[in-house]
C-alpha positions in Angstrom: -0.1 0.0 0.1 2.0 2.8 -1.2 -0.6 5.3 0.1 -0.1 4.1 3.5 2.9 6.2 4.7 1.6 9.6 3.2 -1.8 9.1 4.7 -0.4 8.5 8.2 2.4 11.0 8.0 0.0 13.7 6.7 -2.6 13.0 9.5 0.3 13.0 12.1 1.6 16.3 10.8 -1.6 18.1 10.8 -2.5 16.9 14.4 0.9 18.4 15.7 0.6 21.4 13.5 -2.7 22.1 15.2 -1.5 21.2 18.6 1.1 23.8 18.8 -1.1 26.3 17.1 -3.9 26.0 19.8 -1.5 26.5 22.8 -0.5 30.1 22.3 -4.1 30.8 20.6 -6.0 29.9 23.8 -3.4 31.0 26.1 -3.5 34.3 24.7 -7.3 34.6 24.5 -7.9 33.7 28.3 -5.0 36.0 29.5 -7.3 39.0 30.1 -9.9 36.7 31.9 -7.5 36.2 34.6 -5.7 39.5 35.0 -2.8 38.8 32.3 -0.5 37.5 35.0 2.4 35.0 34.2 0.6 32.6 36.5 -2.0 32.2 33.3 0.8 31.1 31.1 2.4 28.9 33.7 -0.8 27.1 34.3 -1.4 26.8 30.8 1.8 25.2 30.1 1.1 22.6 32.9 -2.2 21.9 31.5 -1.0 21.0 28.1 1.5 18.8 29.5 -1.2 17.1 31.4 -3.5 16.9 28.5 -0.6 15.6 26.4 0.1 12.6 28.9 -3.9 11.9 28.9 -3.9 11.5 25.1 -0.8 9.2 25.3 -2.3 7.2 28.1 -5.4 6.9 26.1 -3.6 5.7 23.1 -1.7 3.1 25.2 -5.1 1.7 26.9 -6.7 1.8 23.4 -4.0 -0.3 22.0 -4.9 -2.9 24.4 -8.2 -3.7 22.2 -8.6 -5.6 19.1 -8.4 -3.6 16.1 -12.1 -3.6 15.4 -12.7 -2.0 18.8 -9.7 0.5 18.6 -11.3 1.7 15.4 -14.8 1.9 16.6 -13.7 3.8 20.0 -11.6 5.9 18.4 -14.2 6.9 15.9 -16.6 7.7 18.5 -14.1 10.0 20.4 -13.7 11.8 16.9 -17.2 12.3 16.3 -17.7 13.6 19.9 -14.9 15.9 19.5 -16.4 17.3 16.5 -20.0 17.5 18.1 -18.7 19.3 21.2 -16.7 21.9 18.6 -19.8 22.3 16.7 -22.0 23.0 19.7 -19.7 25.6 21.2 -19.5 27.5 17.7 -23.2 28.1 18.1 -23.1 29.9 21.3 -19.5 31.2 21.4 -17.7 33.6 18.8 -15.8 30.6 17.8 -15.7 26.9 18.7 -12.8 27.4 21.3 -12.8 31.1 21.9 -15.7 32.1 24.3 -16.2 35.6 25.5 -15.6 36.4 29.6 -19.3 36.1 30.3 -19.4 32.8 28.5 -17.2 31.5 31.4 -18.7 31.4 34.7 -15.9 29.5 36.4 -15.2 31.0 39.7 -12.7 29.9 42.2 -10.7 31.5 45.0 -7.6 29.8 43.4 -7.1 31.3 39.8 -4.9 28.6 39.1 -8.0 25.9 39.3 -10.1 28.6 37.4 -7.7 28.8 34.5 -7.3 25.0 34.5 -10.8 24.1 34.1 -11.5 27.1 31.6 -8.8 25.2 29.4 -10.6 21.9 30.0 -13.9 23.4 29.0 -12.6 25.0 25.9 -10.1 22.7 24.2 -9.9 19.8 26.6 -11.3 16.9 24.4 -9.9 18.2 21.1 -6.4 18.9 22.8 -6.4 15.2 24.0 -7.5 13.7 20.8 -4.8 15.6 19.1 -2.1 14.4 21.5 -3.0 10.9 21.1 -2.6 11.0 17.3 1.2 10.6 16.9 1.7 7.6 19.1 -1.2 5.6 18.2 -0.8 6.1 14.5 2.7 5.0 14.9 1.7 1.9 16.4 -1.2 1.5 13.8 1.5 1.9 10.9 3.9 -0.4 12.6 1.1 -3.1 12.6 0.1 -2.7 9.2 3.5 -2.1 7.5 5.7 -4.2 9.8 8.3 -1.4 9.6 9.7 0.5 12.2 7.5 3.8 12.9 9.9 6.3 14.4 10.6 8.4 11.5 6.8 9.4 12.0 7.8 11.0 15.2 10.0 13.1 13.2 7.4 14.3 11.0 5.2 14.9 14.3 7.6 17.4 15.4 8.1 19.0 12.3 4.3 19.6 12.1 4.8 21.0 15.9 7.5 23.1 15.0 5.9 24.8 12.0 2.8 25.2 14.1 4.9 27.1 16.8 6.8 29.3 14.4 3.8 30.3 12.2 1.9 31.6 14.9 3.4 34.8 15.8 4.4 35.5 12.1 1.4 34.4 10.0 -1.6 34.2 12.2 -1.3 36.6 15.3 -0.2 39.6 13.3 -3.3 39.5 10.9 -6.2 37.7 12.8 -8.2 38.3 15.9 -8.4 35.4 18.2 -11.9 34.6 17.1 -10.9 34.3 13.5 -8.1 32.4 14.6 -10.1 30.0 16.3 -12.7 29.4 13.3 -9.6 28.7 11.1 -8.4 26.2 13.7 -11.8 24.6 13.9 -11.8 24.0 10.3 -8.5 22.5 10.5 -9.8 20.1 12.9 -12.7 19.1 10.6 -10.2 18.3 8.0 -8.1 16.3 10.5 -11.2 14.3 11.6 -11.8 13.4 8.0 -8.1 12.3 7.5 -8.4 10.3 10.9 -11.5 8.6 10.0 -9.9 7.4 6.9 -7.1 6.1 8.8 -9.2 4.2 11.1 -11.0 2.7 8.0 -7.7 1.5 6.5 -6.3 0.2 9.9 -9.4 -1.7 10.8 -9.9 -3.2 7.3 -6.1 -3.5 6.6 -5.7 -5.8 9.8 -7.0 -9.2 8.9 -9.0 -11.1 11.7 -7.3 -14.2 11.6 -4.0 -12.3 12.7 -5.5 -10.0 15.0 -5.4 -12.0 18.1 -1.9 -13.4 17.9 -0.7 -9.8 17.2 -2.7 -8.4 20.5 -1.4 -11.1 22.6 2.1 -10.7 21.4 2.0 -7.0 22.0 0.7 -7.5 25.5 3.6 -10.0 26.0 6.1 -7.5 24.8 4.8 -4.7 27.1 4.9 -6.8 30.0 8.5 -7.4 29.6 9.2 -3.7 29.9 10.9 -3.3 33.4 9.8 -0.7 35.8 13.5 0.4 35.8 13.4 1.1 31.9 10.1 2.8 32.0 11.3 5.2 34.8 14.5 5.5 32.9 12.9 6.7 29.9 10.8 9.1 32.0 13.7 10.7 33.9 15.9 11.2 30.7 12.7 12.7 29.2 12.5 15.0 31.9 15.7 16.8 31.5 15.3 18.6 28.3 12.0 19.9 29.5 13.6 21.2 32.5 16.3 22.6 30.1 13.6 24.3 27.9 11.8 25.9 31.2 15.0 27.0 33.1 16.6 28.2 29.8 13.5 30.5 29.0 13.4 31.8 32.6 17.4 32.4 32.8 17.4 34.2 29.2 14.6 36.5 29.9 15.6 37.3 33.5 19.7 37.0 33.5 20.3 38.0 29.8 17.7 40.0 28.1 13.7 40.4 28.4 13.3 39.9 24.6 9.8 39.4 23.5 9.3 36.0 21.9 12.3 34.5 23.6 10.4 31.6 24.7 10.0 30.5 21.1 13.6 29.7 20.7 14.0 27.2 23.5 10.6 25.3 22.3 11.8 25.5 18.8 15.2 23.8 19.6 13.4 21.2 21.9 11.2 20.2 18.8 14.3 20.4 16.5 16.1 18.0 18.6 13.4 15.5 18.4 13.3 15.9 14.7 17.0 15.5 14.2 17.2 12.5 16.6 14.1 10.5 15.5 15.1 10.4 12.0 16.3 7.6 9.7 20.0 7.2 8.9 23.3 7.6 10.7 24.0 9.7 13.7 27.0 11.1 15.7 28.7 8.9 18.3 27.7 9.7 21.9 31.1 11.1 22.7 30.7 13.9 20.0 27.3 14.7 21.6 29.0 14.8 25.1 31.8 17.2 23.7 29.1 19.3 22.2 27.3 19.5 25.5 30.5 20.5 27.4 31.9 23.1 24.9 28.4 24.8 24.7 28.0 24.8 28.4 31.4 26.3 29.0 30.9 28.8 26.4 27.4 30.0 27.8 28.9 30.2 31.4 31.7 32.4 30.0 29.8 34.9 28.4 27.2 35.0 31.3 30.0 35.5 33.9 31.9 38.1 31.9 28.5 40.0 31.1 29.0 40.0 27.3 27.9 43.3 26.2 26.4 41.9 22.9 23.4 40.3 24.8 22.4 38.5 21.5 25.6 36.8 21.4 25.0 35.4 24.8 21.3 34.4 23.8 22.4 32.5 20.5 25.3 30.4 22.5 22.8 29.9 25.4 20.3 28.5 22.7 23.3 26.3 21.6 23.5 24.8 25.1 20.0 24.1 25.3 20.0 22.4 22.1 23.1 20.2 23.0 21.7 19.0 26.1 18.2 18.2 24.8 20.0 16.4 21.7 22.1 14.6 24.2 19.1 13.1 26.1 17.2 12.6 23.2 19.9 10.5 21.6 19.8 8.2 24.8 16.2 7.5 24.3 16.5 6.9 20.9 19.3 4.3 21.6 16.8 2.8 24.2 13.6 3.1 21.9 11.5 0.0 22.2 10.0 -2.3 19.5 7.2 -0.8 17.6 4.3 -2.8 19.6 5.8 -0.8 22.6 5.7 2.8 21.2 2.7 3.9 23.0 4.0 3.0 26.4 7.3 4.7 25.4 5.3 8.0 24.5 3.7 7.6 28.0 6.9 7.8 29.7 8.0 10.8 27.7 4.9 12.6 28.2 5.0 11.9 32.3 8.7 12.9 32.1 7.5 16.3 30.6 5.1 16.8 33.7 8.0 15.6 35.9 10.5 17.9 34.5 7.9 21.0 34.8 7.0 20.4 38.3 10.8 20.0 39.3 11.3 23.5 37.9 8.0 24.8 39.4 8.9 23.5 43.0 12.4 24.6 42.6 12.0 28.2 41.4 8.9 28.8 43.8 10.2 27.1 46.9 14.0 26.3 46.6 15.8 28.8 44.4 15.3 32.6 44.9 17.8 33.4 42.1 16.9 32.2 38.6 19.7 30.0 38.4 18.2 26.6 37.4 19.8 26.7 34.2 23.4 27.1 35.7 22.4 24.0 38.1 21.5 22.0 35.0 24.5 23.0 33.1 26.8 22.1 36.1 24.8 18.9 36.4 25.2 17.9 32.9 28.9 18.7 32.7 29.4 16.9 36.0 27.8 13.8 34.9 29.7 13.7 31.6 32.9 14.4 33.4 32.3 11.4 35.6 31.6 9.2 32.4 35.1 10.3 30.9 36.8 9.7 34.3 35.9 6.1 34.6 35.8 5.6 30.7 38.5 3.4 28.9 41.2 4.8 27.0 39.9 5.6 23.3 36.5 6.4 24.3 37.3 9.7 22.7 39.6 9.1 19.8 43.3 10.2 20.4 42.9 10.3 24.2 44.2 7.8 26.7 42.7 7.3 30.1 44.9 9.6 32.0 44.2 12.5 29.3 40.6 11.7 29.7 40.8 12.2 33.5 42.6 15.1 33.3 40.1 16.5 30.7 37.2 15.6 33.1 38.8 17.3 36.3 39.6 20.5 34.3 36.1 20.7 32.6 34.5 20.2 35.8 36.6 22.5 37.9 36.2 25.4 35.3 32.4 25.1 35.3 32.2 25.0 38.9 34.4 27.9 39.4 32.3 29.9 36.6 29.0 29.3 38.5 30.1 30.1 42.0 31.6 33.5 40.4 28.4 34.5 38.6 26.3 33.8 41.9 28.8 35.4 44.4 28.8 38.6 41.9 25.0 38.7 41.7 24.5 38.5 45.6 27.6 40.8 46.4 25.2 44.0 46.4 21.7 42.5 46.8 19.9 43.6 49.9 16.8 41.3 49.2 15.1 39.1 46.8 12.0 37.4 46.2 10.4 35.3 43.4 7.1 33.9 42.6 4.5 33.8 39.8 5.1 37.2 38.9 8.9 36.8 38.3 12.2 37.5 40.1 12.6 40.8 42.0 15.5 42.2 44.0 16.4 45.2 45.9 19.9 46.3 44.9 22.4 48.4 46.8 24.2 50.8 44.1 25.8 53.0 46.7 29.1 52.9 44.6 27.2 54.9 42.0 27.1 58.8 41.6 24.6 59.6 43.4 24.2 56.3 45.6 21.0 54.7 45.0 19.1 51.7 46.1 17.1 50.1 43.2 14.1 47.7 42.6 14.9 45.2 40.0 12.6 43.2 38.2 14.9 40.7 36.2 17.2 43.2 34.4 14.8 46.1 34.5 14.9 49.0 36.9 11.5 49.4 38.6 12.4 52.5 40.3 15.2 53.6 42.7 15.7 55.9 45.7 18.8 58.3 46.1 20.5 57.9 49.4 22.5 60.9 51.0 24.9 59.9 53.8 23.0 56.6 54.1 19.6 58.3 54.4 16.8 58.0 51.7 15.7 61.1 50.1 12.2 61.4 48.7 12.6 63.0 45.4 11.0 62.4 41.9 13.7 60.5 40.3 14.2 57.5 37.7 11.5 57.9 35.2 9.6 60.2 37.1 11.7 63.4 36.9 9.9 66.8 37.1 10.8 67.1 33.2 9.3 63.9 32.4 5.9 63.2 30.9 4.6 62.2 34.1 6.2 65.0 35.9 4.3 67.3 33.5 1.1 65.8 34.2 1.3 66.1 37.9 2.3 69.9 37.2 -0.8 70.2 35.3 -2.8 68.7 38.5 -1.5 70.9 40.8 -2.1 74.1 38.7 -5.8 73.2 38.2 -6.1 73.9 41.9 -8.3 71.0 43.0 -9.0 70.6 46.5 -8.4 66.8 46.6 -7.2 65.4 43.2 -7.9 61.8 42.8 -5.0 60.0 41.3 -4.6 56.3 40.6 -1.4 54.2 39.7 -1.3 50.9 38.0 2.0 49.5 39.1 4.0 50.0 42.1 7.5 49.2 41.7 9.9 51.0 44.2 6.8 53.6 45.0 8.7 56.3 43.3 5.6 58.1 41.9 4.7 58.7 45.9 7.4 61.7 45.6 4.5 63.5 44.2 2.2 62.8 46.8 0.7 65.7 48.9 -1.3 65.3 52.1 -4.7 66.6 50.3 -4.4 63.7 47.6 -6.6 60.8 47.2 -4.0 58.6 45.9 -4.3 54.8 45.3 -1.6 52.4 44.0 -2.8 48.9 42.4 -0.3 46.3 42.3 -0.8 42.7 41.4 2.3 41.2 43.2 2.1 41.2 47.2 5.8 40.7 47.2 6.5 43.9 45.3 4.5 45.7 48.1 6.4 44.2 50.8 9.8 45.1 49.1 8.7 48.7 48.6 7.5 49.1 52.0 10.4 47.6 53.8 13.2 48.9 51.7 12.1 52.3 50.5 10.4 55.3 52.1 8.4 56.7 49.2 5.1 55.1 50.4 6.1 56.1 54.1 5.8 59.8 52.5 2.4 59.6 51.3 0.5 58.2 54.6 -3.0 58.5 53.2 -2.5 56.4 50.2 -4.5 53.4 49.4 -2.9 50.0 48.2 -5.1 47.8 46.3 -3.4 44.2 45.6 -5.1 43.3 42.4 -4.4 43.3 38.4 -4.6 47.2 37.5 -7.3 46.5 34.8 -9.4 44.3 36.7 -9.3 46.5 39.7 -10.5 49.6 37.6 -13.3 47.4 35.6 -14.6 46.4 39.2 -14.7 50.4 40.3 -16.5 51.1 37.0 -19.0 48.2 37.3 -19.7 49.3 40.9 -20.5 52.9 39.9 -17.7 55.0 40.2 -18.9 58.1 42.3 -15.9 60.6 41.7 -13.9 60.7 38.4 -10.1 60.4 38.5 -7.9 63.3 37.7 -5.0 61.3 36.8 -4.8 57.5 35.8 -1.1 56.2 35.5 -0.3 53.0 33.8 3.2 51.8 34.9 2.6 48.1 35.5 5.6 46.8 34.0 6.5 42.8 33.9 10.2 43.4 33.5 10.7 45.2 30.2 6.9 45.1 28.9 3.5 46.3 30.2 1.0 43.3 30.1 -0.6 43.5 26.6 -4.2 43.4 28.3 -3.7 47.0 29.9 -3.3 48.4 26.7 -6.2 47.2 24.5 -9.1 49.1 23.2 -11.5 47.6 25.7 -9.1 48.5 28.5 -8.8 52.2 27.4 -12.6 52.4 27.2 -12.6 51.5 31.0 -10.1 54.1 31.9 -11.7 56.8 30.0 -14.9 56.1 31.6 -13.4 56.6 34.9 -11.5 59.8 33.9 -12.7 63.4 34.8 -13.4 65.5 31.5 -10.3 67.2 32.1 -8.4 64.5 33.4 -5.2 62.5 32.0 -4.5 59.2 31.3 -0.5 58.8 31.5 1.0 55.7 30.1 4.7 54.7 30.4 5.9 53.1 27.2 9.7 53.4 28.0 11.0 49.9 26.7 14.5 48.6 25.3 12.8 46.2 22.8 9.2 47.5 22.2 8.1 50.6 20.1 4.7 51.3 21.7 4.1 54.6 19.9 1.9 52.7 17.0 -0.1 50.9 19.7 -1.0 54.3 21.6 -1.4 56.2 18.4 -4.2 53.9 17.3 -5.9 53.9 20.7 -6.1 57.3 20.9 -7.8 57.6 17.4 -10.1 54.6 18.2 -11.3 56.0 21.4 -11.4 59.6 20.5 -8.8 60.7 23.1 -6.5 63.6 22.4 -2.7 62.5 22.7 0.6 63.9 23.4 3.9 62.0 23.7 7.4 63.0 25.1 10.8 61.2 25.1 12.6 62.8 27.9 16.0 61.8 26.3 18.0 64.3 28.4 16.3 64.8 31.7 17.0 68.2 33.6 17.7 66.5 36.7 21.0 64.3 36.8 19.0 62.2 39.2 16.7 61.2 36.4 16.7 58.7 33.7 15.6 59.1 30.2 11.7 58.3 29.8 9.0 57.8 27.3 5.4 59.0 28.4 2.2 59.3 26.5 -0.7 61.5 28.0 -4.2 61.2 26.9 -7.3 63.3 27.6 -10.8 63.4 26.7 -10.4 67.1 25.9 -7.8 68.6 23.4 -7.8 71.8 25.4 -6.3 69.8 28.4 -3.2 69.0 26.5 -2.7 72.6 24.9 -2.0 74.0 28.2 1.5 75.7 28.5 2.8 72.9 30.5 2.7 70.4 27.6 4.2 72.6 25.2 7.3 70.3 24.6 5.2 67.3 24.0 4.4 66.3 20.5 1.5 64.9 18.8 2.1 61.5 16.9 3.9 61.8 13.6 1.8 61.3 10.4 4.0 58.5 9.0 3.6 56.4 12.3 1.2 53.5 11.2 -1.3 52.8 13.7 -1.5 49.4 15.3 -4.7 48.6 17.2 -4.9 46.2 20.0 -8.1 44.8 21.1 -8.9 41.8 23.7 -9.2 39.6 20.7 -6.0 41.0 18.5 -2.6 41.9 19.5 0.7 41.5 17.7 4.1 42.1 19.1 6.1 41.5 16.2 5.3 44.5 14.3 6.8 46.7 17.2 9.9 44.9 18.1 13.2 47.0 18.0 15.5 44.5 16.1 
């Protein structure tokens, strides 16, 4: 049957493509439902891993049945999935993208709510897609009598293309509703292909041979020892740990570059593609040398703080690929016979869950500094060094036993010294540090600077600092909030308006630096989603103490303001400030058209919405221009490149107001309207794209 391999390969490819398309799609769609925090993404990733394991376990259990029963059960699952998608499409904007009002799940723990939302929206189709690769590999092996692992390579090619095409071809041009419709149409064609595969499998397997094959399969599976299964599982956990730890390390310790999560995941898939192909492969010692060299180079660049960050990022990606490929080569060498393929993939999927749990537990409860990747690099090199130390002469060509031992000891010593040096340097001026769902925060003593300062760092990004004189903190408008900055001019306007009790709200706390503008008569409110940021600001900075009548709200900025709007705000705000940065980027859901409409409804007629858009990697001017045009707000922006005060840093602010006359005041004379050649880019709750505004 010449059509057999193309049919199976096409179905597997399409299932994997759809699987990796729906992950960023649904994650992005529900992000505003739950405040846009990183906890949503973390929970979504864990859900995907669990659902993947469910699909693999389902395929394993299904393989125990006779071919006729396998086809019948799987056909019913395909029909049930199609029916559920059709039912959802009649009541939701698309089959997998409900509106907020369509989801009534309410739990004290948002993790549970996110998990159940994902289960309701894509649970069944995701599990079906997850089962496809392992089940069809088993079926192909039964029908053809050939080893099916090349189909796994095709599966990962589909996954890789699905992953890379989303931010390039789909996200920049389509709303999540349209993406949901296209994805559902893709699932429809996938279902037709899968039904054809089921028919081929059922009718292509002769009844007379069925019983012996099933019995033989059960006998072979029973020979897989628990030790072998758990070895598969543990080896499979390491690349997932590398994937998650590498992404965290690069975005926190190297550069908070958007889309940086794509690279490690793409390399993880490429490793599978490269490993599970047919043909020759390099010897294991070559893979080990690759891991050692890439790890040493990565550590060297990180420790020396190589100024060209993209060089360090590229080399770190190389190390991630080296370790993943090294582990996957071990898995390939231990691959089972075709009849055990479903059990093999169950072990791999469970390994993914174990790896993610290890990183989660380590980052939440053990390591405050984001050094999981360094630990993995050192651990990998230590393991390889031990292998070399006990290896026989000739394990690595041209190296005898003594030389191998010298190399092993030298390599391990170099890696350990580099890691210890990096950690000691990072901790040398650290006053306090915290880490949770919302990332790594630290208070850093920069008293060697001129002037001496204590700063609040979120990853690599300064979230405000306080100048110290003779060891005592000064309450001054500094950092991004100097008097010559856009927000400084907004406060000057508020003071000049002469209102008895101006109402001011700030989304995003940082060090609390905006409290320097607080006066006793102000109704001043801060909204901060991260309780640890509040604690650090109160304990190590004196800004909040200088504003004794302030109100602190621990919540997502948009959700808190939307709740106030729905409750019937009695007195409008004179100044709403958006400064809620997650590292170097404001969460997208705070800057959509729907969000701006909420802020506008809470503003006084002569009030101002101030948006902080300083960023090393994003140009948010096109987004703010589009939002101003769409919501009918007057707008001015100002890049304070050379602040009047030496205590301040360059900053870029956009001011929006319901009245054009407000921004025509003399205090705003240096601020500019948006250039006509700036192409507006409107973000909504169902459409946003980062690619067009990245600074390359």
